[in-house]
Phi, psi and omega in degrees: 000132174265131182262146175286328185257150178240017184292327184259006182280156179287131178270107181265005194287350178279343187272165182249133171080152174263057178207163178266130178231016175274087180306132181102338185277156179236129173261142177234135178236146174258140190241128171242145180276188188302331185268000181086003176280150181300124177263309185180199179219146170236133182244119178240119173259128177277110186256345177207143172210097179243134181096210171230185187280004166267320181219104186209164164234127182231130176241137181238148172237129183242145172227142181237136184227142181277187183299335177272006180069030181257137181304135182271331188242020183088189184280342185262137178300160170266114181278134183217123184252150171229144171234142182238119175223117184056041180082000184253128186264127173227144184248149182229131183232122182253354178237098180307312185299312185294329179300316186289316179299326182274351188304332177268005179251353185259143169292156189242174181107171177245090174300330188296332189254015178273121182285164180284340183261061178287140169212156181295131179100349180290134175266126179266150176294146168297139192226168177208132175252123171275134182248126177266111175264115188060256190243358185236135169290104183244352182226153177227133166251128185245136181236115185237168172055043189273137178198158176268116188250345182196155166245122187214152174269125186241124172259127179228167176319326185283346180139205182242131184233145168279105198235155162258144179265115175255126178247145172200177178243124190241138177238132175238143167323112180085358188209147183108181010277160174237145167259130189236128172251125181236124169272117175243148181239142172301137182069004178234311185104229190277118175258329185204145170219142169238119183254122183258143171281176181302326185276001177099349179278153181293136173268313178202155174238132179230133182230144179288133184244340181200000000 
């Protein structure tokens, strides 16, 4: 829901970057399917952040839950690592089964390449993330036509945030294209996403709840 007033929104301007860099913190999103029905939940804990968004090692721990709040991937978290070297991002997955199970529960996009100086009308560079499954890079995530189209106050279950809206076209190995709208806030990252199928219908809506 977009609000007219920003008086009660969180002021994130004192933070740096449109991502979460607070090690130990957990972001939680609720996921709805294309019809608006509850689909599940994603809990993302940042366990390591070394370096900066040009050169970094970042580790995440995920838990995914279905609409009945039952774990999708078992009792142990799904561990997910990212490296950024000279602005190029690569992801590492060591549990193929959990990776497949979690595919519909994760936020999408390349948050690592979103610069600090966003403004409406800014074009962002096309990017690609190579995904290493076990020992081989076997998947690619491609992000094209990236641009900042609005600055809006966005209300989600976690509260109200001052956000920039980033839109892009995304392709994943074996899936896509998708048109994605992502609202990002400084110091937090993804506040809301709407993922559209090729025919323009909504595939998923994801909103921050904590």
